[in-house]
N, C-alpha and C positions, 0 to 999 in steps of 0.2 A: 844040752839040747832039749831035754825034757822040760827043764825049768823055763827055758826061753819060750818054748811052744806054749806052755801053760800060761805064761805071762801075756803072750799075745792073745790067747783066747780070753783071758780076763779083760783085756782092753776092749773087746767087743761088747762087754757089758755096758759100757758107756753109751752105746748106740741105743739102749733102751729108752734113753731120754728123748729120742726122736719120736717115739710113740706118743709122747705128750703133745706134740704138735698136731696130731690128727684127732686128739680129743677135743680140742677147741675148734669150733666151726669156722670162725673167721680166719683163723690161721690156716686151717686145712684148705679152705677155698683159695686163699692167697698162694699157697704152695702149688696147688694143682693148676691154678691160673698161670703161674710163672712157668710151669713145665709145658702147658699147652701152648703158651705164646712163644716158645723157642723157635718154631719154624718161621713165624712172621718176624721175630726179632733177627733171625739170620738174613732174611731178605732186606731188612732195613740196614743191617750191617754191610751187606753187599752194596746197597745204595750209598751208604756213607763213604765206603772205600772209593767208589767211583767219583763222588763229589770231591773228596780229599785229593784224589789223583788229579782231577782237573785243576784244582787250585794249586797243587804242587807243580804241575807242568807250567802253569801261568807264572808262578813265582820264580821258576828257573829262567823263564824267558825275560822276566823283568829285573831280577836281582842276582843273577848268576855272577859270582866273583866279586860282588860289592860288599860282602860281609867280612872281608879280609883286611888286615892292617899289619903294620910293623910293630913289633914289641917295644921299639923305641918310639915314644909318643911325639917326638920332634920330627919324625920322618912320615911324609904323606904318600910318597910314591914308591912302588915296588922296585923300580930301578935304583933308588937311592938306599934301599934297605940292605946294605952290605956292610961288612966290617964288624967292628965292635963299638960298644958304647958304655958309658959309666951308669950303672943302675944302683938304686938304693935297695939293698937286700936286707930283710929282717932275719937275724940269727939269734942264737941263744944269748949273745952278749950285747944285743941291741941292733940298731941299723948300721950297716956297713956299705960302703961303696965298692962295688965289684965290677970288673970288666965282663960284659956279657955279649955274646954274638948276636947280631941283629937277625931276625927271622920274620918272614912274611907269612902270616898264619891266620887261621880263622879265629876271630876274636870271641865268638860265642857259637851260636847255631848259624847255619848258612842255607842258601839255596843253590849250591853248586851243582847238585844233581837231584834227581827225583826222590831218591831214598833219603838224602839229607833233608830235602824239603818236606817230606812226609813227617820226619821226626821233628822238624821245626814247627810244623802245623799242629802236631800232637802236643807239643809244649804250649803253644798258643791256646789250644782247646782246653787244656787243663787250667788256664787262667793264671798260671804262675809266671810272672814276669813277661806277659805278652806285650804290655805297653813298652817295655825296653826294646823288644825286637821290632815293634812297629816304629818307634822313633829312630832306631838304627836304619830301618828301611827308608824312612823319610829323609834321613841325612845321607843316604848312599849317593855316590857320584858315578864313577865309572870303574870298569875293571882295571886293576892295577893302581887304584888310588884309594887311600883310606877315607873313611867317612869324615865329612866336614860339618861339625856341629855348629859352626859359626857362619857357614856360607849359605848359598841358596838351597832351600829344602825343596824336596819333591813331594809336595803336599798331595797330589793325586794318589800317591801310594796309600794314603789313609783309607781310601775307598776299597782297596784290595783287602786290607786287614779287617776292616769293619764288615765287609761283605762276607768274609770267612767266618767271623764271629757270629753273625746273624744266621747264615745258611749252614755252615759246617758245625756249628756248636748248638745254638739255640733250637734251630729247626730240627736237627737230627735227634736231639734229646727229647723234644716234644713228641716226635714220632714214637720213640721208645715208650714214653710215658703213656701216650695215647693207646698203643697196642696193649700194654699191661692193663690199663683201665678198662678197655673194651672187653678184654678176656675175663677180667675180674667180675664185671657186670654180668657177662654171659654165664659164668659159672655160678654166680649167686642166684640168677634167675632159674637156672636148671635145678639148683638145690632147693629152691622154693616152689618149683613146679610152674613157674611163669613162662617158660619157654614154649608152652603149648597153647597159650592164650593169644588173642588178637590184640592189636594196639588199643582198640576201643574198650575191650575188657580190662586191659592194664590200667587205663585211665579211670575206669569205674572202681577197680580195686584201690587205686591210689586215693580217689575221693572218699571212699568208705573209711580208709585208714585215717584220713584227715578228720573226718567227722567224728570217728570214735576217739580220736586223740583230744578233742575239745568238748568237754561236757556241756550239755545244754543248760542254759540259765532261763528258768521260767519266771515270767513276770505275772504275778497274780492280778486279776481284774478287780477293780475297786467296785464294791457292791453299790447298789442305788438306794437301798433302804437307809433311813435316817440313823437308826440305832447301829445297824451292821456296818454302815459307812464310818461312824465314829469309832467303832471297835476295830475296824480295819486300820484306820489312821494310827490308832494307839499301838497296835501290835507291830506294824511295820514302820514305826517311827525310829529314827536313827539312835535315839537315846533309850529305846526300850530294851 
């Protein structure tokens, strides 16, 4: 027990590396901005949950029971998905034909209820296979009937999935990024003492930084005297 307690205390020595983060100004400002932005990020998280919940309810109304099918690809209707069928099963000895019971089941994700719809929208938001889910929704028909890839497609369903990608993914992510960026700028201005100056004073400071960052190039005036003018031309000639 003594050895294990000592080992645990030794592990805390690795936390000393965290102090290096606060030695670098930019990293310290980023960490502090991230912590200060947590309340606003929580508000955006609540907003995103509300938006996702609205899309989930709409998805249940439009696609409930349509993401199901029979494990026998030759069966399209739930009433016919009974009995057994011969399926090609891959085993250690190769492919074999085995008799399998027919089952009417969810083929992938579904919109059968709000919880399942939220998980489906989460998978769409991650961008992993969202096009497959969208095309399955386009090919959806009715409850108790498998998707018909060769039949009439419900193309208006495209607007549902594209709307969620734009609002539920891009818009929400930009809100998170905007909050972090605004907090980072605020912390940086506080660190530089700019949070006490007016917008006019900020513009003046910015213009001074721009002027100091570009050195002035003085163009000498060509003298009017005959000799001095010739000397000026020789000295400032490009081959001199």
